[in-house]
N, C-alpha and C positions, 0 to 999 in steps of 0.2 A: 838601289838594291834594297829589297824588303828586309825588315828586321824581325827576328823572332824574339819575343820577350816573355819571360815567365816571372810572375810575382810569387815566389815560393812560399811566402808567409800565408798565402791563401790556400795552398795545396792541402787536400784532405787525404791524400795517399790512395786514391781509388785505383790507380794504375791504368786508367782508360787510355791515356796518351801513349804509354809504353806499349799497350796492346795493339793500338792502331798504327803507330809510327815508331816501331822499335829501333829503327836505324838512327833515330834522333833523340829518343827519350828512354830513360831507365829509372828504376826505383833505387833510391839511395839508402844508406844505412839508417837514416832517420825516418824511414818509411814514407818519405815524400818523393815525388818524381823530380828528376833534374835533367837538364839538357846534357847530352853526352859531351864530354870534354872537347872532342874535335869540332863541335859545332858552336860552342860557347866562345865568343870573342871578347866578352866583357862580363866580369862578375863583380858584384859588390863585395866589400870586405867581409860582411857578415853572411854572405852567401844567400841572401834572401831575394835578390833580383839578378837574373841572368839575362844576357842579351847575346844574340848571334846574328850574323849576316846569312841570308838565304839566297841561293842561286835560283834561277827561274824554275828548274825542275824539282826543287825542294819545297816549293810553296804548297803544292797539292797535298802531300802526305801530312804536312804540318797543319794545314787548314782542317784536315780531318781531326787532328788532335785538339785544335781549338773548338771544333764543333762538339766533341764528346766530353769535354771537361765540364763537370757539373758546377764548378765554382768560378769559372771563367778566369783562371789565373794565367792562361796562355793567350797571347795576342800576336797578331802579325801586323806590323806597322809598315805601310807602303809608302 
């Protein structure tokens, strides 16, 4: 199953991922994007690296988020 990974320390808070894949991404209080809780299956203690499992039908919208991120902090690991 593909994994969705976000390296939050790289995020500049542009909001592009939330704009194109709002079912999976939201803007947090610290002005950085984050994976919505229902999709995050693993979070580091400091909250700077989030990981989630993706179902087949969830890959395409998240690939769009990967494509629009200007700092490449979102990745899909197959």
